[in-house]
C-alpha positions as semicolon CSV with decimal commas, in nm:
position;residue;x (nm);y (nm);z (nm)
1;M;1,342;2,522;-4,771
2;L;1,095;2,512;-4,482
3;R;0,743;2,408;-4,585
4;L;0,428;2,421;-4,375
5;T;0,338;2,082;-4,519
6;D;0,619;1,923;-4,318
7;G;0,529;1,730;-4,005
8;M;0,485;1,951;-3,700
9;S;0,794;1,814;-3,521
10;E;1,009;1,859;-3,832
11;W;0,861;2,205;-3,885
12;W;0,953;2,314;-3,532
13;F;1,304;2,174;-3,558
14;R;1,380;2,322;-3,897
15;A;1,220;2,657;-3,807
16;G;1,453;2,688;-3,510
17;L;1,754;2,613;-3,730
18;E;1,663;2,827;-4,029
19;Y;1,506;3,119;-3,844
20;P;1,653;3,130;-3,492
21;T;1,559;3,496;-3,446
22;V;1,196;3,422;-3,527
23;A;1,199;3,123;-3,290
24;V;1,342;3,332;-3,005
25;F;1,085;3,604;-3,069
26;A;0,804;3,347;-3,068
27;F;0,919;3,203;-2,735
28;F;0,955;3,551;-2,588
29;A;0,607;3,650;-2,710
30;V;0,457;3,336;-2,556
31;F;0,640;3,406;-2,229
32;V;0,509;3,762;-2,218
33;F;0,158;3,640;-2,298
34;G;0,176;3,382;-2,021
35;S;0,315;3,635;-1,774
36;C;0,030;3,877;-1,851
37;L;-0,223;3,603;-1,782
38;G;-0,024;3,518;-1,470
39;S;-0,074;3,877;-1,357
40;F;-0,448;3,826;-1,398
41;L;-0,419;3,501;-1,202
42;N;-0,278;3,701;-0,912
43;V;-0,596;3,907;-0,914
44;C;-0,805;3,589;-0,913
45;I;-0,598;3,432;-0,634
46;W;-0,651;3,735;-0,411
47;R;-1,009;3,832;-0,494
48;L;-1,204;3,512;-0,564
49;P;-1,180;3,374;-0,207
50;L;-1,303;3,714;-0,083
51;G;-1,598;3,716;-0,322
52;E;-1,471;4,026;-0,503
53;S;-1,499;4,096;-0,875
54;V;-1,190;4,022;-1,082
55;V;-1,307;4,247;-1,366
56;T;-1,469;4,569;-1,248
57;A;-1,249;4,687;-0,960
58;P;-0,909;4,831;-1,065
59;S;-0,587;4,687;-0,926
60;H;-0,490;4,847;-0,597
61;C;-0,257;4,807;-0,303
62;T;-0,418;4,587;-0,040
63;K;-0,251;4,792;0,237
64;C;-0,316;5,157;0,150
65;G;-0,569;5,126;-0,134
66;Y;-0,343;5,306;-0,384
67;E;-0,473;5,246;-0,737
68;I;-0,193;5,081;-0,929
69;R;-0,110;5,259;-1,255
70;W;-0,048;5,065;-1,575
71;Y;0,327;5,127;-1,563
72;D;0,337;4,973;-1,216
73;N;0,143;4,671;-1,334
74;I;0,379;4,534;-1,600
75;P;0,432;4,165;-1,522
76;I;0,767;4,083;-1,358
77;V;0,927;4,413;-1,466
78;S;0,726;4,639;-1,235
79;Y;0,782;4,407;-0,939
80;L;1,158;4,414;-0,992
81;V;1,173;4,791;-1,057
82;L;0,972;4,868;-0,742
83;R;1,165;4,599;-0,551
84;G;0,842;4,430;-0,457
85;R;0,694;4,733;-0,279
86;C;0,398;4,965;-0,323
87;R;0,496;5,295;-0,486
88;C;0,278;5,488;-0,241
89;C;0,312;5,331;0,105
90;R;0,627;5,124;0,036
91;E;0,472;4,819;0,200
92;P;0,617;4,498;0,055
93;Y;0,410;4,289;-0,183
94;S;0,397;3,914;-0,152
95;C;0,657;3,730;-0,359
96;R;0,360;3,534;-0,496
97;Y;0,307;3,806;-0,758
98;L;0,651;3,755;-0,908
99;V;0,645;3,375;-0,875
100;V;0,303;3,331;-1,038
101;E;0,384;3,563;-1,330
102;A;0,722;3,404;-1,400
103;L;0,598;3,047;-1,348
104;T;0,301;3,094;-1,579
105;G;0,521;3,243;-1,850
106;V;0,771;2,957;-1,831
107;L;0,500;2,689;-1,834
108;F;0,334;2,854;-2,134
109;V;0,661;2,835;-2,327
110;L;0,717;2,471;-2,228
111;A;0,365;2,379;-2,340
112;F;0,420;2,565;-2,667
113;V;0,741;2,371;-2,729
114;K;0,581;2,041;-2,629
115;V;0,306;2,075;-2,888
116;G;0,569;2,114;-3,158
117;L;0,799;1,836;-3,042
118;A;0,511;1,592;-2,988
119;D;0,380;1,650;-3,343
120;Q;0,040;1,757;-3,209
121;P;-0,215;1,990;-3,374
122;I;-0,125;2,349;-3,293
123;C;-0,470;2,407;-3,141
124;T;-0,375;2,157;-2,868
125;V;-0,179;2,434;-2,701
126;F;-0,499;2,614;-2,596
127;P;-0,634;2,345;-2,358
128;Y;-0,277;2,304;-2,232
129;W;-0,257;2,674;-2,150
130;A;-0,600;2,663;-1,988
131;M;-0,487;2,370;-1,774
132;I;-0,178;2,562;-1,664
133;L;-0,385;2,865;-1,563
134;L;-0,630;2,648;-1,371
135;A;-0,356;2,449;-1,199
136;V;-0,159;2,753;-1,083
137;A;-0,460;2,949;-0,956
138;A;-0,638;2,654;-0,795
139;S;-0,322;2,532;-0,623
140;W;-0,248;2,867;-0,462
141;I;-0,605;2,936;-0,354
142;D;-0,654;2,586;-0,215
143;A;-0,325;2,599;-0,026
144;E;-0,421;2,929;0,139
145;H;-0,797;2,895;0,181
146;R;-0,876;2,523;0,148
147;L;-1,115;2,581;-0,141
148;I;-1,122;2,576;-0,520
149;P;-1,376;2,831;-0,649
150;D;-1,631;2,730;-0,911
151;A;-1,536;3,055;-1,085
152;L;-1,216;2,877;-1,188
153;T;-1,331;2,524;-1,264
154;I;-1,659;2,587;-1,446
155;P;-1,508;2,823;-1,709
156;A;-1,226;2,570;-1,757
157;M;-1,480;2,293;-1,819
158;C;-1,673;2,507;-2,066
159;F;-1,351;2,599;-2,244
160;G;-1,251;2,233;-2,275
161;V;-1,582;2,140;-2,435
162;A;-1,574;2,447;-2,663
163;V;-1,223;2,369;-2,788
164;S;-1,333;2,011;-2,857
165;A;-1,617;2,138;-3,073
166;V;-1,405;2,390;-3,263
167;C;-1,093;2,173;-3,297
168;P;-1,183;1,803;-3,249
169;S;-0,835;1,704;-3,365
170;V;-0,709;1,769;-3,011
171;W;-0,861;1,428;-2,928
172;G;-0,769;1,268;-3,259
173;I;-1,138;1,279;-3,359
174;E;-1,269;1,423;-3,683
175;S;-1,632;1,474;-3,582
176;R;-1,724;1,806;-3,422
177;L;-2,019;1,626;-3,265
178;Y;-1,838;1,337;-3,098
179;A;-1,539;1,534;-2,967
180;P;-1,741;1,745;-2,718
181;V;-1,920;1,428;-2,604
182;Y;-1,584;1,265;-2,537
183;A;-1,472;1,573;-2,343
184;L;-1,788;1,563;-2,129
185;I;-1,746;1,191;-2,059
186;S;-1,377;1,242;-1,977
187;G;-1,476;1,494;-1,711
188;A;-1,789;1,323;-1,580
189;I;-1,644;0,977;-1,507
190;P;-1,353;1,080;-1,279
191;A;-1,569;1,349;-1,116
192;L;-1,835;1,089;-1,035
193;F;-1,565;0,864;-0,889
194;L;-1,439;1,141;-0,659
195;A;-1,794;1,246;-0,568
196;L;-1,880;0,893;-0,456
197;F;-1,556;0,878;-0,259
198;A;-1,643;1,208;-0,088
199;I;-1,997;1,095;-0,001
200;I;-1,895;0,752;0,127
201;G;-1,598;0,895;0,316
202;K;-1,818;1,150;0,490
203;K;-2,067;0,883;0,596
204;L;-1,792;0,660;0,734
205;T;-1,583;0,925;0,909
206;R;-1,857;1,184;0,978
207;K;-1,637;1,461;0,843
208;E;-1,539;1,607;0,509
209;V;-1,273;1,391;0,347
210;L;-1,275;1,570;0,013
211;G;-1,389;1,914;-0,097
212;W;-1,635;1,954;-0,384
213;G;-1,388;2,191;-0,544
214;D;-1,160;1,891;-0,595
215;V;-1,445;1,713;-0,774
216;T;-1,506;1,999;-1,016
217;F;-1,132;2,044;-1,060
218;I;-1,082;1,685;-1,173
219;A;-1,379;1,723;-1,408
220;A;-1,202;2,019;-1,566
221;V;-0,881;1,815;-1,598
222;G;-1,071;1,546;-1,787
223;M;-1,237;1,794;-2,021
224;L;-0,909;1,972;-2,095
225;L;-0,660;1,684;-2,108
226;G;-0,869;1,369;-2,143
227;L;-0,977;1,071;-1,935
228;P;-0,630;0,913;-1,883
229;A;-0,499;1,247;-1,754
230;A;-0,784;1,277;-1,504
231;F;-0,735;0,927;-1,365
232;F;-0,359;0,978;-1,347
233;A;-0,414;1,304;-1,159
234;V;-0,640;1,126;-0,909
235;A;-0,400;0,835;-0,859
236;A;-0,073;1,027;-0,850
237;G;-0,222;1,319;-0,659
238;S;-0,368;1,087;-0,395
239;L;-0,036;0,906;-0,356
240;A;0,163;1,228;-0,327
241;G;-0,090;1,380;-0,086
242;T;-0,084;1,069;0,132
243;F;0,294;1,069;0,162
244;Y;0,291;1,442;0,233
245;G;0,028;1,397;0,504
246;I;0,226;1,115;0,665
247;G;0,537;1,332;0,660
248;V;0,358;1,628;0,817
249;A;0,207;1,401;1,083
250;A;0,551;1,264;1,166
251;V;0,704;1,611;1,196
252;L;0,418;1,748;1,408
253;K;0,387;1,420;1,601
254;R;0,015;1,402;1,539
255;P;-0,211;1,120;1,422
256;V;-0,241;1,116;1,044
257;A;-0,621;1,144;1,074
258;R;-0,584;1,484;1,243
259;V;-0,362;1,632;0,973
260;K;-0,553;1,845;0,722
261;I;-0,395;1,915;0,387
262;A;-0,512;2,082;0,068
263;F;-0,565;1,817;-0,200
264;G;-0,587;2,064;-0,488
265;P;-0,213;2,132;-0,527
266;F;-0,143;1,760;-0,555
267;L;-0,414;1,710;-0,816
268;A;-0,286;2,012;-1,007
269;G;0,075;1,900;-0,989
270;A;-0,015;1,553;-1,114
271;A;-0,218;1,703;-1,398
272;L;0,080;1,913;-1,506
273;V;0,308;1,609;-1,489
274;W;0,071;1,433;-1,727
275;L;0,050;1,738;-1,951
276;F;0,427;1,743;-2,004
277;A;0,509;1,372;-1,976
278;G;0,183;1,185;-2,025
279;E;0,290;1,005;-2,342
280;K;0,609;0,879;-2,178
281;I;0,421;0,767;-1,867
282;L;0,163;0,580;-2,074
283;R;0,431;0,422;-2,290
284;W;0,626;0,309;-1,983
285;Y;0,313;0,161;-1,827
286;L;0,225;-0,032;-2,142
287;V;0,576;-0,180;-2,152
288;H;0,652;-0,229;-1,782
289;G;0,308;-0,219;-1,620
290;V;0,143;-0,500;-1,431
291;H;0,028;-0,775;-1,666
292;L;-0,215;-1,035;-1,536
293;P;-0,136;-1,398;-1,624
294;P;-0,362;-1,560;-1,883
295;A;-0,664;-1,746;-1,753
296;P;-0,618;-2,126;-1,732
């Protein structure tokens, strides 16, 4: 008999075996929920860089202005039924709409499963989902416009602190007072590090080496996933971005210094890697990492 007093990992495993229909329905519901939020992300990705409201104005075709009806705005389904075109003018929509909705739904399900398999408090899934939303939206906007709007990062930071206060167990802390403080510190330290790098880099090179959106983004990562996640995102994102920049420079036959890339997608990708594999990465580092010899 399945009991809620079982460990979370055992509960997930046994629930899937004893009630497979319920498990499938739960995964489907989470996928639909994620896809719906992915649909809203598409609105943010299009409107925030233009300074438009993401709440008041109804969804409409960017070509002819046709106001999209609810039945044409069902995530994934409407795009496939309309074959990616506007019902009115038949102009094709960007494949981004389908990709973002499907990707967000899949990542939501994976995060939901991870919380169960990792024996984490169920409330941990909420900062995970928030991180996924932030990563997807910020990556796409930064790749297209070279900016990460504060309208994305600041709400994410506030959400991370709020979740810490309501459910401090996400950090393994019992105190509702100390958990938000830890979240703030986890965001402030890596953000300060990147801010100093941006200031010093600008003074040395006399040009922007890092956008302030990247600074606020990494602060949000720290407040949602913790200090190790933020530092991993900085390190792994910087490494991946450097190799990408070198590759682009080689293909275009330009000096590396003249190649401009968006740093946000690399930070976001690294943050998601930590979200899904952070424990394994940390465990590997503790076992195989660099160990300094003892002092003589």
